N, C-alpha and C positions, 0 to 999 in steps of 0.2 A: 820699285821691285815687285814683280808679280808673285803672289802667294802660292801655296801649294794647291789650294783650291782652284786659284785661277789657272795654274798649269793643268789640272785635271780637266777643267771645264774646257780648256783650249785644245787639249789633245784627245779628249774622250767625245766620240759622237755616238749616242745610244739610239739615234732615230731609227737605224734599220733594225736594230734588236727589238724596238718597240713595235714598229710596223709588222715584223715577222710574228712576235707574239700575239698582236691584236688579230692578225689574219687567222692564226692557228686556233685561237680562242673562238673566233667566229665560226670556224669550221666545226669545232667541237659542239658549240651550242646548236648549230644547225642539225649535227648528227643526233645530239641528246633529244632535241625536239622531235626528230623522226622517231627515235627510240620510244620515247614517252607516247608518242601517238600510235606506235605499234602495240605497246604494252596495254594501253587501256582501251583499245579496239577502234580508235578513231579512224585510223588509216585502213583497216580491214573490213568495214562495214558490219561489225558485229550487231550493232543497234538495230540496224535496218533488216538484217536477217531475222532477229528475234521479233521485230514488229511484224515482218510478213508471215512468220510462223504462226503468231498469235491471231492473225486474221483468217486462218484456214477454216473452212466450213465444208460439212459433208453435202452430198447431193440429195435431193429429195426422194422418197420412196412412195409413189402413189399406189393406191389399191383399186382394183376393178370392182365396182358395185355389184357386179354379177354374182360374185361369189357370197355375198351377203343374202342375195335374193335366193340363191340355191339352198342354203342353210334353212331359211324361213319355209320353203316348200317341204323340207323333210319332217317338219312337224305335223303336216296334213296327213301323214300316214298312220298317226296314232288314233285310236278309237275316242270318240267324243264323250262317251258316258260309260263309266265304270259299273254303275248299278245294274246295268242290263246284263253284264257278264255273270254276276252272282245271284240273279234273282231265281234261276231253275233249282240250284242246290238248297237255296233258302227254304223253297216251298216244301221240299221233301221232309224238312225237319219237324214240321207241324204234327206229324202223326205219331211222334214219339211220346209227347205228352199224354195224349189219350190212352195210348197202349199201357204206359206206366201206371196211370192214375186209375183206370177203368179195370184192367185185368190182373196186374201183377200185384197191387196193393193188398186185395183181399187174401190172396194166397199166402202172402207173408205174414199178414196178421194171424192166420192159422199157425204157421210155422213158429211165429213169436209166441203164441200161447203155450205150445208144446215146450218150446225152450225156456220160458219162464217157470213152467211147473218143474222141469229138471233142475233149474238153478235153485229153486226153494228147497228141492229135496237135497241137493248136494250141499246147500248151506246149513243143513242141521248141525247144531253142536251137540255131540254125544259125550263130551268130556264131563267127569264128575265135578260138581260144585263143591268148593271148600265151605265147611260148616260156618265159618266166620265171616263170609262174603254174603252181604244181603242181596246184591243184584249183580248179575254178570255183566261183564263189559261186552260192548258189541264186538261180534266175532268179524274176522275179515272175510272177504269173498272166498269162494270155495277154491277158485284157481290159485289165488295167492297162498292159500293154506297149503295146497298140494305142492306148490314151488318150494315152500319152506321145509316141508317134511322131506320132499325129495332132496333138497340141498343137505339136510341133516343126515338122510340116509347114506348119501354119496359120500359125505365127510367121514362117516363112521366105517364105511366100506373101504375107503382109502386107508384109514388107520389100521384096520384089520389086515388088509392085503400087505402093509408094510411090516407086520410082526415077523420076526425070524423064524425059519424053519430048520430044524424041528424046534418047536416052541417048549421051552422050560422055564422055571423061574429064573435060573441063571442067565439064559439067553435073552429073556424079556428085560432083565435088569441092565444087561450090556447095552440093549437097545435103548432103553430109557436114559441111560447115562450119556448116549451119544455116539456117534461113530468116530469123533476125532479123539485125540489124546485127552485123558482126563485133566490136563492143567487148563483146558478151555472149558467154558461153561457148556452145559449139556444144551442141545437146541430143543429138547423136549421138557427137561425140568429146569427152571430158571434159578440160578444161585442168587445170593445176596441176602437170604433169610437165615438168621443164626440157627435155627433148629434144622433147617434142610441142609445147610453148609455142614453141620457136624454129622449128618447122615451121608451126605454125598462124598465128601472129601475121602473118607477111608475107603468107600466103595469105588471111586475113581482111581485111587492109587492101586487098589488090587486089580482093577481092569487094565491099567497100564502095564502092571507087572505080568499079566497072562499074555501080553502082546510082545514081550521082551524075552530075550534068552538070559541065561545066567549073568554074563557080562553086563548085559543092559540093566538088568534088576540092581546088580551091585553098583553100577554107575549112578543109577537114580537115587538109590538109597543113600549112597555116600554124599551126592550133591545135597540131599535134604538135611543129612546131619551136618554137612559143613555150613549149610545156610544157617542152620541154627546156632553152631558155634560161631559164625561170624555176628549173628544178631547179639549174642551174649557178649562177644568181645567189644561190639560197637556200643552197648549199653553201658558196660563197666570200664575196662582198661583203656580202650581207644578213646573214650569221652574224656577220661582223665588226662590222658596224654594230649589230647587235642587242645586242652585248657593250658597245661603247664609248659608243654614243648615250646610254644610261641614266646612264652615269657622268658625261658631260659635263652632263647636265641637273642634276647634283647640285652644280655649281660655286657657282652663286649661294648654295645652302643652307649652304655651308661658311663664309661669311662671313670671307673671308680676312683682311679688314682688322681685324676685331675679334679674331680669333685671333692675328694678328701682334702687334696692340697688347698682348694680354695677355702673350704670350711676352717680349716687350721689357720690359714694365713689370716682370714678375716677375724677370727677369734683372737689370734695373737696380737694383731695390730690394735683390736679393740681393747684388749687388756692392757697393752703399752700405753694406749691413749688415756685410759682412766688413771694409770699409775703417774703418767706425766702431768696430768691436770691437777691430780692430788698434790704432786711436788712442785707445781708452778714453774716447771721447766719449759720455757717457750720453745727452745730449740727441739726438746724431744716430743712436745705436743706437735708440733709441725711435721716432724719426721714420722710420727705414728699416723697422723691424718693422711700424710702422703701415702704410707704403706696401706692403710685402710682403703684409700681411694683406688690405688693400683690393684688391690685384690678385688675390688668391685668391678674395676674396668676389665679385669680378665675373666670374671664370672659372666659379665655381659656377652662377651664374645663366646665364651664356652656354652652358655645358655642357649645363644642363637643357635650354636651347632647341635646341641642336644634335643631341642625341641622337636625337629622334624624326625629325628632318628630314634628317639627313645620316648619323649613325652607324649607325642600325638600317636604313635602306634600303641602305646600302653593303655590309654583311656578305654577303648572299647573291650579291652580284655579283662580289665579290673573287675567289672560286674560279675564275670563267669567264674572268678576265682572262689568266691564265697559261696556260690550257689552250686558249685560242682558236686558235692558229696550228696546233697538232696536230689539234684538232677540225676546222678547215677542211680540212686535207689529207686526214683520214680520210673526210669527207663526199664530197669530190671522188673519192677513189679507190673509195668504195663506188658512186658514180654510174657510174664508168669501168667497174666490173665488170658492173653492170646493162646497160650499153650494149654490151659486147663480144659479138658474135654467137658462138653454138656453132658450131664447126666439124663439119659433119655428114658430111664425107668419109669419117671413119673408121667412121662408124655404117653408111654405104652399102656401104662396103668389105666389111664383115662379112656382107652377105646373099649367100649362095653363088649361083653362076650356074646356069642349068638345063642338064642333061646330056641327050643324045639318048635315053636310055632312061627318063627320068623321066615321060614322058607316054605311057601305053599307047593302042592304037588301040580304036575303039569295038567291033569285032567280039570282040577278045580279052576285054573287060569282059563282053560278053554270053555268051560261052562259059563264063566262070568262074561266072556266076550261074544257069546252066541248071537246077541241082537245084531251085530254086524253082518252076519251072514244074511240075516232076513233084509236087511237094508239093501244089499247087492241085488236080491231077487226083485224087489220092488222098483229099483231103478232100471233093470232091463225091461220091465213090462210097460214103463210109461214112455219109451222111445218108440212110437209108431208113426212114420212119416208116409205111408203107402198112398194115402188119398191125394197127396200134394204133388208128387213128382211128375205126374202126366201134364196137367194144366201149366205148370211152370215151364216145361219144355216147349210147349206151343208158343208161349209169349217170347221165348227166346229165339224161334225161328222166324216170327213176324218182325222182331227187332232187327234182325240180320238182313231181312229184305229191304227194310227202309235204309239201313247203312249202305246197301249196294247202291240204291238209287242216288243217294247224295254222292257217293264217290263218282258215279257216271257223270254227274252235272259237273262236278269239279273238273274232271278230265277234259270235258269240253271248254271249260273256262281256261285251262292250261294252254290248249291248242290254239284258241283265238288270241290269246296274249302273245305267244310265241311268234304268230303270223304278222302281228303288229310290229314286233320288234325286228323282224326280217325286212319289212317295208322301209323301215326308218334307216336301217343299215345301208339298203340299196341307194337311198336317196342321198345319204351323206357321201357315199363312194362316188356319186355322180357329180358332186358339187365341184370338183376339180381342184382341191386344196393342193395337190402335188404341182399343179402349174403355178399355183400362187407361189408357191415355195421357191420354185426355180426362178421366177421373174424377181422375187426379192433378192435371192442370192446374187443374182446378176447385178441388181442395182447396187448391192453391197460391194461387189468386186470392182464395178465402175468408181464408186466412191473411193475405195482404197487406191485405185490408179490415180485418181485425181489428186487426192492428198499426197501421194508420194511425188507426183509431178510438181505440186506446188511447193513442198519442201525443197525438192531439187532446184527449182528456178529460184528459190529465196537463197540457195547456198552459192549459186554461180557467181555473183558479184563479190561475196566474201572470199571465195577461192582466189579470184583474180586480184583483190585487194591485199590479201596476205602476201602473194608472191611479189607483187609490186611493191609493198613496204619493205620487205627484206631485200629485195634488190636495190631500192633507192638507198636504204641505210648502209648497205655494202659499198655503193658508190660514193657516199658521203664519207665514209671512213677512208676511202682510197685517196681522197684530196689531202689528207693530213700529210704535212711535210716536216718532219723533225730535223732534217738535215739543214734547212734554212735557219732554224733557230739555233742550231749547234754552231753554225758559221758565224752569225752575227754575235753570239755570246763569246766565242773565241776571240773575236776582233776586240771586244770590249776589254776582255781579260789581258790580252796583249798591251793595249794602250794604258791601262792602269800600271801594268809592271813597268813600261817604259817610263812613266813618271816617277814611280816609287824608286827605280834604280837609278835616277840621276845623282852624279856625284855631288853636285852643289847641294841638293837636299839632304844627302847623308852627312856632309860637314856641318851643315846649319843644325842638324838635329843633335850631332854630337856636342857641338859648341854650346847649345842651349842646356843640354844635360849636364855638362860640366859646370856651368853658372849656377843651375839649381842645386847641384850637390855642394858647391862652396857656401852657398846660403844655408842650406840644411846643416852643415858642419857648424857655421858660425851660432845659428839658432841653438844647436845641440849644446854648444859651449858656453851660451850665454847665462849668467847666474847673478842674481842681486845679493847673494849671500856675503861676498867679501866686503861689500859697502856696509850691510847692515851689521856684520860682525864688529866693525870699527866703532860704529854707533852705539851698539849694545854694550861695547867694552867700555867706552867713555861714560855712559850713563851709569854702569855698575860702579865705576871708580867714584863718580859724584855721589852715588847712594851710599857708599862706605864713608865718605867725608860727612855727609849730612848725619849719619848714624853715630859718628864719632862726636858731633857736635852736642848730640843729646846729653852726653855725660860731662860736657865742658861748660863751666859757668860763664855766662856771657853777660856784659853789662847791658844796660837797657838800651843804649843807643844803637849797639850792634844788633841786638835782638830786633829792635824795630825794623832796621834796615833790612835784616834777613826775612823778617815776616812780609814787609812790603815786596821784597823781591819775589819771594815764594807765591805771594797772593796772586802774581801775574800768571803763573803756570796753571793750565787746566788739569783736572784730575785724570783725564783719559785722552789719548792721541786719535782715536777712532774718528771723532767728528772731523779731524784736520786730514787724516790719511785717507779715508773712504772717497771723498771727492777726487782726490788725485788719483786714486786706483782707477775710479770710474773714468776719467778724462783720458788716462792712459789706454784703457781698454777700448775707447771710443776712437782714439787715434789709429790704434792698430787695425780695428775693424774697418775703417773707412779709408785706410790708406793701402798699405801692402795687400791686405786680404782681398780688397776690391780688384786689385790688379791681378793677382793670382788667379781668382776665380775667372776673369775674363780671358786670361791665357789658358786655363784649364779646358774650356769649352770649344776653343778652337780646334785642337786635334780631334775631338769627338765629331764635329761636324764632317771632317775629312774621312773618319772611320766609317761613320754611318752611311756617307756616299759611296764609299767602296764597298761596304757590306751589303749594299742594296743590290749588287751584282753577284751575290753569292748563287751559284747554279741551283742549289737544292732549294733555296728559299724562293728565288725568282721562279723556277718552273713550277715547283710544288704549289705556290699560292696562285700562280697565273694559269698554268695548264692542268696541274695534278688534281686540283679540287673538282673542276668540271669533268675531267677525264674519269676520276674514281667515281663521281656520281653516276655518269653515263654507264660505266662498266658495271656497277652495282645494280642499275636499273635492268640492264640487259642479262646479267647472269641470273637474276631471280625470275626470269621469264622464259617461257618457250611459246611459240606460236600456237601449239596445239592446246594450250591451255585456255585459249580464247574460246575454244570450242565447248568447254565445261559450262559456262553460262548459257551457250546455245543448246546443249544438251539437256540443262535443267529445264529451259524454256520449252523445248521439244516435248520432254517428259510431262511437263505441266500442262501443255496444250492436249497432249494425248489424254491425261486424266480427266481434263475438262471435257473433252469430246466423249470419253468414256462414260462420264457421269450424266452428260447433258443431252447426248444424242442416243437415242433407244430405238433401233430399228423395229423392236417389237411394239412400240407405240403406234405404228402404222397399222397393226392388226387389231386395233381396238375395235372397229366396227364388226370384224369377222369374229372376234372373241366374243362380243355381246350377243351376236346371232347364234353362235355355237353354245353358249353358255344358256341361252333361252330354249334351245333345243334339248339340252340335258336336262334342265329342270323339268321340262314336258315330260321326258322320258322317265325321269325319276318318279313322276306321277304314276307309273305304271310298274313300279317295283313290287316285288312280292309283298311287301308290307302294305302298300296302299291297295293292291288288288284284292289280297286275302284278308285284310284287316276286317271288312264289313262281314265277310262270311264267317271269320273266326268268331266275331262277336256274337253273330246269330246262333252258332253252333253252341258256344259257351253259355249263352242265355238260355237256349233250350234245355241244356243239361242241368243248369243251376235250377230253372223253374221245376223240371222234373223232380230233382233230388229233393228240392224243398218241398215238394208236394208228397214225395214219397221217401221216406228215410231208408233207402235201399242199404246204405253202409251200415246203420244201426242194426237193421234186422240181421244182416249177414254177420255182423260182428257177434251178435248174441248167439246165432247158429253155430257159428264156428267155436264160440266160447264154450258152448254146452258139449260139442263133439270133443274140443280139446280138454275139457274137465275129465270127461269118461277116460280119454285115452291116458291122460296124465295120472288119473287114479290107478288105471290097470298097470301102468309102468311103474308107479311108485310101489305098488304092493309087490310085483315081481322082484324089484331091487330091494325091498325090505325083508322079503323071504330068503334071497340070497345071503343079505348082510346077517340075518339071524343065525342061519346055518354055519357061517364063518365063526361068528361069536361062540356058538355053542361048542364048535371044535376047540377055539382057543381055551374056553374055560375048562374043558374037559381035559386038555393037556397039562393044567396046572393043578390037578387035584392033589398031587404029591408034592406041594410047593416047599415044605420044610426040608425034605431030604434033598431036593434039589438046591436049595439055598446052601445047605451044609456042604454039598459036593463042590458047589462054586468057591465057597470059602477055602476049603481045603486046597483046591487047586492053585489058589492065589498064594496061600502059605508055602505051597511045595516050590513055588519059585523062589521064595526067600531061602528055603532049606538047600537049594541047589547052588547058593552063592559060595565060592570057594573060600575056604578059611584063610586067614593071614592076608587078605587083600585090602582093597580100598575101604571096605566097610570096617574092618578092624582097626585101620588106621584112623578112620574118621570117628570111630567111637573114642579111641584114646585121645585124639584132639578134642572132642567134646568134653571128656573127662577133665582135661587140663583147663579147658576154657571154663568150666564150672567151678574148678578150684580156684581160678584166677578171680572169680567174682566174690569170694569170701572177704569178709571185712578186713582180717589181718593182713591178707595178700595186697588188697587194694591200698590199705594204709602204708605198707611198705613200699608200693609203688609210688605212692604220693611223696613219701619222704625221699625216695631216690631221685625223682624228677625235680623235686624243689632244692635239692642239696646245693647246686651251684648257685642258685638264687639266695639261699639262706646264707652260705658262706660270703658271697659278694656283699650282700646287704649287712650282714653282721660286721664285716670289717669296716663298712662305711657308716654304720649306725646313724642314719639320717635323722630319725627323730631326736636323738640325743644332741646332735650338732643344731637342729633347729631350735630346741629348747633353749640351749645355751646362748645362741644368738639373739633369741627374744630377751632372755634375761639380761645379756650385754647390753642390748638397745635400752632396756628400761634403766640400767645403771648409768649409761653414758648421757642420756638426754638432760637429766638435772645437772650433771657435771658441766656439759657444754653450755647450757644456759647460764651458768654462773660465770663463764668467762667474761672478761671485759669486753665491751663493745668495740669492734674494730675488724681489721682485715683478718686476723688470725681466728677470731671466733666465726666469722662467716666461712672461712675455709674449712673449719673443723665441723661446723653444722653441715655444710654441703657434703662432706665426706660420710658423716654419720647418716644423713637422710638419702644418700645415693643407694642403699639397700634396706629394704623393709622385709625382714623375715616372716611377717604376717601376711605379706601380699603374695597369694599363689602365682600371680604372673611373674613376680620377681624371683621367687624361690625355684620355680621350674622344675628340673630334673631332681633336685634335692627333695622337694616336697613330694613328687611322684614316687620316688624311691622309697619314702616313708610310707605313703599309701600302699605300695606293693608288699612292703614287709608286713604291714598290718594285716592285709588281704590274706597273705600266706599263712599268717598265724591264725587267723580266724577260719580259714579253710580247714586246717588241720584240727582245730578245736571242735568244729561242726562234725567233721568226720568221726572224731572220737565219741562225740555225743550220740551218734546214730548206732553205735556198735549193738546195742540190746535189740533195737527194732531190727536191725540188718540180719542178725542171727536168727530171730524168731521168725520173721516173714519170709525169708529166703531159704535158709540152710539149717533150720531147727527141725523138730520132729514133725511139724505139720507146715514147714516152709514150701514156698512154691516150687523151689528148684530141687527139693529133696527127691520128689517123685521123678523128676527128669534125670537126676544122678542114678537113681535105682534102674531106671530103663536102659541107661547107657553102661550099666555095670558089665554087660557082655552080650553075646549073640543070643544066649537063651532067654535073658531078660527082655531083650529087644523083642524077640519072636513073641513072648507072652504078651507084651504090650500091644504088638500088632493084632494078635488074635482077639484080645479083649476089645480093641477099637472096631474090628469087623463084627464081633458078636453083638456089640452094642448097636451099630447101625443096622444089622439085619433084624434085630429084636423088634425095631420100629416097623419094619416091613412085613414081618410074618402075620400079624392080625389083618393086615389089608388083603393079603392073598387068601386067608380065610374067608373073609367076607365075599371076595370075588367068586370063590368056588361055590359058596352057598346060594349065588344066584342062577345056578345052572338049571333047576327045575322050572323056576318061572320063566326062564328064557324058552325052554322047550315047550311049554303050554302056549305062549304067545306065537311061537312059530307055526303050531298047528292051526291057530285061527287065522293068521294071515294067509296060509295056503288055501283054506276053504273059501275065504272071501274073493280071492284072487280067481279061484276056479268058477265061482257063481257068476262073476262079472264076465269072464271070458265065454261061458257057455250062453249067457242071456244077450249079450251086446255085439257078439261077433257078426250075425247076420245084419243087424242095423247098420254096422260100419261099413260092409262091403256089399250088400245085396242090392237087387234092382230097385226095391222101394226104400232103399236105406237113406239115412241122413245125409250120406256122401253124395248120393245121385241127386238129391234136392238141392244141396248146396252147390253142386256143379251146374245145374241148370239156372239157378238164380245167379250165379256168378257170370254165366254166360250172357245173360240179359245185360248185366252190368258192364261187362267187357264190351259188348256191342255198342252199348251207349257211349262209352269212352273211347271206342276205336274211331269214332268220327273226329279224326285229328288231321288237320291240314298240313302237318309236318312234313309228310312225303310230297305233298304238292308244293309245299314252299321250297322244299330242297330242289325240286325239279325245276320250278320257275326261278329260283335264285341262281342256279347254275347258268340257266339261259340268260337271265337278265344280265349277271356279271360278264359273261362272255360278250353279249351283243354291246352292252355298254362299254367294256373294255376295248372292243374293236372300234366302236364309234369314237371313244375318247382318244384312241391311238390316232385317228385320222383328224383329230381337231388341231387347231392353230396354236394351242399353247406350247406343245414341244417345238413348233416351229419358231415362235416367239423366242423361246430360250435359245435355240440354235442360231437364230439370226444375231441376237446380242452377242453370243460367243463368236460368230464368224466376224462381226464388226469388231469385237475386242481383238480377234486375232489379226485383223487387217491393220489396226492400230499398232499392235505389238511389232509387226513386221516393218513399220516405218521407224527406221533409226538412222543415227547419224554415220554409222559405219557402212549401212547400205548405200547412202547417198554420195558420202565424201569417203572414198576408200582409204583405209589406214595406211597403205603404202605411199599414197600422195601426201597425206598429212606428215608421215615420216620423213618424206624428201624435203618438206618445207622446214621441218625441225632440224634436219641435218644441214641444210644450207644456212640456217639461222646459226647453229653451233659453230660451223666453219667461220661465220662472219665474227662472231664473239671471239673465236681464237685469233682471228686476225686483229681484232680490237686489242686483245691482251698483248699482242707483239708491238703495238704502237704506244706503249706506256712511255710517257715523257720522262719519268723519273730514270727508266732504264736508258732511253735513247739520247738524252741530253744531259740530265743531272749527274747520272753515275759515270758519264763519260768525261765530263769537265770538271767535276767536283775535286777529284785528287789534284788536278792542276792548279785549281783556285786554292786549295787547303796548302800545298806544298810551296807555292810560289807568292801569291798575294798575302795570305794570312800571317806568315813571318814578318813580311815588311810592315803590315798593319800594326802588328803588336810592337814593332820598334818605334812607331810613331805615337804610342800611347803614352803620354806624359802625365796621365791621371794620378798614378800611385805616388810619383814624387811630389806634384803639386799638392795633393791631399795632405801628404805628411808635412809639408811646409805650412799649410793652413793650419793643420792641428797644432803644430808647434808654436806658432804665433798667438792661436787662440788660448794657449795655455800660459802666456806671459803675465797676464793680469792676475791669475791665481797665484802664480810663484811670487809675484811682487806683494799680493795681500798676504801671502804667508810669511814673508820675511818682515814686512811692516808690522806684522802681528807680534813678532818677537821683540822688535823695538818698543812697541807699545806696552808689552809685558814688562820689559826693564824699566821703561819710564814709570809704570805704575808703582813699582817697587820705589824708585826714586822720590816719588811724590808722597809715598806713605811714611818715608824716613825723615821728613822735614821736622826740626825741632818744634815742640808745642810751647804754649805760652807759659806753663809751669815751669819749664827749663829756664826761661828768660827771668821769671820771678825768683828763682833760687839764686841766679847770678847777681841780682840786685842785693839780695840779703847778704851775701858774701861781701860785696864791695862795701 
């Protein structure tokens, strides 16, 4: 009878399907190969295009040698000898040396002799030599001394002009005190010296008041009184408050109740512990130790909270508590020292009074200085230069003639040089460089055309290759026929369905399943338990019988027979049952299981053959993989991407040509010839042409000056005239300054009355202050502040501020608690040490050692509170001890603040204090004004002498300074010679030649080939830049190829085998074939049968194990030989 596989093989013809699949796969492979060739550029000729682009080369650019020859001819226009151009001007310079050495030098020597005589006369030192000086120091030159005197006169005159007008002692005082408010230091008198400060400060205050109205004076005075009040308060009450107030703020942080609770709990527990140890009550000892440990544990937590909030902030404050009293006293005494006015009477007394002979008369001073007038007359007679002025003028005229001749020779030099430049310019213009430029530019344009043509020719095959490759790929895809595959696969599915739907096959399957179900039911009900239960019951009955024999007396024969029978039995049945079980398992494994395994694989063969025609698997493995691979290749590619490499290669070759091909190099011979021309032209630059002439002129000047010190002579002559003029000017300024000084001193002859009037004007400002205003309030506040600095008031303030601390610390009494804790520790330690060794003693020792009242780190806030209480007590004691010193130094009859209190008693007392202060300051100034007035007569005599000397110089030296034979005329003539010598300067000629040279050289350089070289390189670069892929292969053409390719890819997506074949037939296969295939699958039933059979040996082993257990109990119950012996004895 044919099997199911035979029926399938007979009815199923898969050859058409295989042929159709093979054909479509071949078509896909051909299309994929075409796609790969297109993607890597093989079919488009990209490699050939890149190779042809790489072979591009520019056309050569030849240069006509005639251009080089023409530039060489331009050099011939330049002169061959530079020395001939400058020889005429150099020859004219030789006459200068003879003129200066033979003619001018003797004249200057005579002038120098006169100058030296005047210099000696002006250098006379007419100062009186001190008696104690053995030798006078060398004097400075006359001009330097005159400068120093003039500077001193100018400074004095500036000071006199700055004096106020009208000048009085009061206005002078205001001027000296400065123009700003008196709180600033004077710009004239510098403060910072104690004596001067005591003089200046009252005067500055008065000056300020005179600039204010009544309200302003009241505000200023009230501010000063308030500042004093504030200083008193800061030194006394505020200092005390700044010390105690922060301490009072720490009272809440101390947590007195919690600290008190700990101290009492610890002491109570310690006392209880001591009592319990004395009574030897173990339970009480343990309870007291626990209480003590609990108190310490609570204290540890409390101490951790108190340390940052109380202990740490307290530490920097404690040192200030005990020192507060002395610090207040020191601060108040320091303020008293600052307020104590300096007694100026002793300083005023040291100023000596004027004696009758201290002020000489004016006529006596004039007679004493009469030699100065004689000196002025001698100086005027020494200055006579009339014999020198004529010959010096003649020398100046001859020097000018020589200078004119040199200038004419230099002008000729400039004309000849400019003519040479013009010849070179004409020769270069005729060289035809413009024609050369046109030819080279034409060559570059031809090179660009050739390169563009070469690139275009290289692209033609690629353009055709791309189009052909896309068209070929599109034609290959058009050959794919999914309908043929669908028809063949449909036929195969129909054949499978016909076989599986055969009624005979269905009946056989159902019969086989029924048989297998029956076998499975038999195996499920198969059990060895009923058999083994009977065996176990029998063995247990025998066991009971044997155990009964153990208490039954047996005779020897029966016992021997029983022993012989039992001796045959083994102690364990496993050696007998295990081989049986193994044989049973082997029979099952080699018999029915082998058969079932053979039957199990037959349906799988059928199923595998049927599933091989699954549309999804068949199409996906055969056609889907190559299709997807080809689609992925084509989707990741566009034809225009092939141009990226071509574009990069084109850019690379353009960069190569740009760096390796330089049209400017073709101009190298022309550049060399032109550079040679420019070098030759530079040889005729102003530097080259005029340098020899300048050297000759400079050498002539230096030789003449070296032989004739013109500058030194003129310097001495100018110095003499300057000295005379400076002396005259100085005497005029001194006379004017002296007149101003006399006027100023005259205005101060009644200084005492003027100072009194100034003082009274300042006090009138005070008198104008309205009553009952800010000043009266400030006085009242000052008196209150003074009262608050008394010892009794500060002690009361101390007690008031410290009261919260004293109350809190008194309630806590930290010192007492600490002392009690220390005593408790000393009492407990020997008691605890006397306890028997063991757990209890260790526990008690730990509790006692947990807190050490002598350790500052453990006592924490309790110890800090004790320190604070001690510091407060010490502070009050210290303040009480200072009462005597306090009262005597500050508020006693001679106390430092007593005078302040007297001045603050009222407005009248304050005015009297102000007047006394001003009088004391003015008393220091009155003798100074008296000394100043006493100098009036000597000043008048000195003024007379200065006016007479100035008049003598003016009468005697006037003609010499301005007449025809004067010093000035001779100096001008000599200076004219020097100027003529120095006027031989080639600067003007250099500038003229330099302008011409720069213009001509610039024009020639502009005609040169170097700009052309740069332009040629740029033009060649522009030609290369114009060569681009877009210019050769139009973008619209590339876009058309890309569009055609994109349409082809869309066509390929429409040919997806999965959609055309698998998705069409897969539902039919799943709905028709797969249910019938599942019905043929006998694997689950057969696998369950095999598993059941393979478990039979385990079930048998388990049941025989129960039998063996019962048997072992039987064997253990056999009678022993002792039982037999007992039976013999009874018989």
